[in-house]
C-alpha positions as CSV (number, residue, x, y, z in Angstrom):
1,M,10.9,57.2,-28.1
2,S,10.8,54.7,-25.3
3,D,13.7,54.1,-23.0
4,P,15.2,50.6,-23.5
5,N,16.0,50.4,-19.8
6,M,12.4,51.0,-18.8
7,S,11.1,48.3,-21.2
8,E,13.5,45.8,-19.6
9,F,12.4,47.0,-16.2
10,Y,8.7,46.4,-17.1
11,R,9.5,43.0,-18.5
12,R,11.2,42.0,-15.3
13,V,8.3,43.4,-13.2
14,D,5.8,41.4,-15.4
15,R,7.9,38.2,-14.9
16,I,8.0,38.7,-11.1
17,Q,4.2,39.4,-10.9
18,K,3.5,36.2,-12.9
19,A,5.8,34.2,-10.6
20,R,4.2,35.7,-7.5
21,A,0.7,34.8,-8.9
22,R,1.9,31.1,-9.2
23,G,3.0,31.2,-5.6
24,H,6.7,32.0,-5.8
25,G,8.1,34.5,-3.5
26,F,10.5,35.2,-0.6
27,E,9.8,33.6,2.8
28,A,12.0,34.5,5.7
29,P,13.0,31.6,8.0
30,G,10.8,31.2,11.1
31,V,7.7,32.9,9.7
32,L,4.4,31.6,8.4
33,G,4.7,32.3,4.7
34,R,2.6,31.4,1.7
35,S,3.8,27.8,1.7
36,Y,2.4,27.2,5.2
37,Y,-1.2,27.9,3.9
38,T,-1.0,25.9,0.7
39,R,-1.8,22.2,0.7
40,P,1.1,20.0,-0.6
41,Q,0.4,17.8,-3.6
42,A,-0.7,14.3,-2.8
43,Q,1.9,11.7,-3.6
44,R,0.9,8.9,-5.9
45,R,1.0,5.5,-4.3
46,G,2.6,2.5,-5.8
47,F,0.8,-0.5,-7.2
48,L,3.2,-3.2,-6.2
49,G,2.9,-2.9,-2.4
50,P,-0.8,-3.6,-2.1
51,V,-0.6,-6.4,-4.6
52,L,2.1,-8.1,-2.6
53,V,0.2,-7.6,0.7
54,L,-2.9,-9.3,-1.0
55,L,-0.8,-12.2,-2.2
56,V,0.7,-12.8,1.2
57,A,-2.7,-12.6,2.8
58,V,-4.1,-15.2,0.3
59,F,-1.3,-17.6,0.9
60,L,-1.5,-17.2,4.6
61,L,-5.3,-17.8,4.6
62,K,-4.9,-20.9,2.4
63,G,-2.1,-22.3,4.6
64,L,-4.2,-21.7,7.8
65,M,-7.2,-23.5,6.3
66,I,-5.1,-26.4,5.1
67,S,-3.5,-26.8,8.6
68,Q,-6.7,-26.5,10.5
69,I,-9.1,-28.8,8.5
70,G,-6.5,-31.1,7.0
71,R,-5.2,-31.5,3.4
72,M,-7.7,-34.2,2.4
73,E,-10.8,-32.3,3.5
74,Y,-9.4,-29.1,2.0
75,E,-8.8,-30.8,-1.4
76,S,-12.3,-32.3,-1.4
77,R,-13.8,-28.8,-0.8
78,V,-11.7,-27.4,-3.6
79,E,-12.9,-30.2,-5.9
80,R,-16.5,-29.3,-5.1
81,L,-15.7,-25.7,-6.0
82,L,-14.1,-26.8,-9.3
83,A,-17.2,-28.8,-10.1
84,G,-19.4,-25.7,-9.8
85,A,-20.1,-23.1,-12.4
86,G,-18.7,-19.6,-13.0
87,V,-17.4,-17.9,-10.0
88,E,-17.2,-21.1,-7.9
89,R,-14.9,-22.6,-10.6
90,V,-12.6,-19.5,-10.4
91,G,-12.6,-19.7,-6.6
92,G,-11.7,-23.4,-6.8
93,W,-8.8,-22.6,-9.2
94,L,-7.5,-19.9,-6.8
95,M,-7.8,-22.1,-3.7
96,Q,-5.9,-25.1,-5.1
97,V,-3.1,-26.3,-2.9
98,D,0.3,-24.9,-4.1
99,P,3.8,-25.2,-2.7
100,V,3.7,-21.9,-0.9
101,S,0.4,-22.5,1.0
102,E,1.6,-26.1,1.7
103,M,4.8,-24.7,3.3
104,V,2.7,-22.2,5.3
105,A,0.4,-25.0,6.5
106,R,3.4,-27.0,7.7
107,E,4.9,-24.0,9.6
108,V,1.5,-23.0,11.1
109,G,0.7,-26.6,11.9
110,A,3.8,-26.8,14.0
111,L,2.6,-23.8,16.0
112,L,-1.1,-24.4,16.3
113,P,-2.9,-27.6,17.1
114,P,-5.4,-28.7,14.4
115,M,-9.0,-27.8,15.0
116,R,-11.3,-30.9,15.0
């Protein structure tokens, strides 16, 4: 007949060995333990940050172009893109003058002289 205390002991030892195999264990403060040698999990980056940076860059680029070459010349170039086919038409749609890029053009135009 087996001793119930021994079966409980072996269950606990088995649980401790499984936990140790997964990396759990005691680490004294100030020593290089197991966690020092294991690489931490990479954190997942957000999606919203890069999209916002891209939008700001596009509006800034459009505003700079409008302020440097003038609104009429810029609109004529956009019209030529819209008259094209495929990708040019998409580029023309994206590069149309909008209120945000117009505001950026006004602000940048006050800081930089136009390029002629």
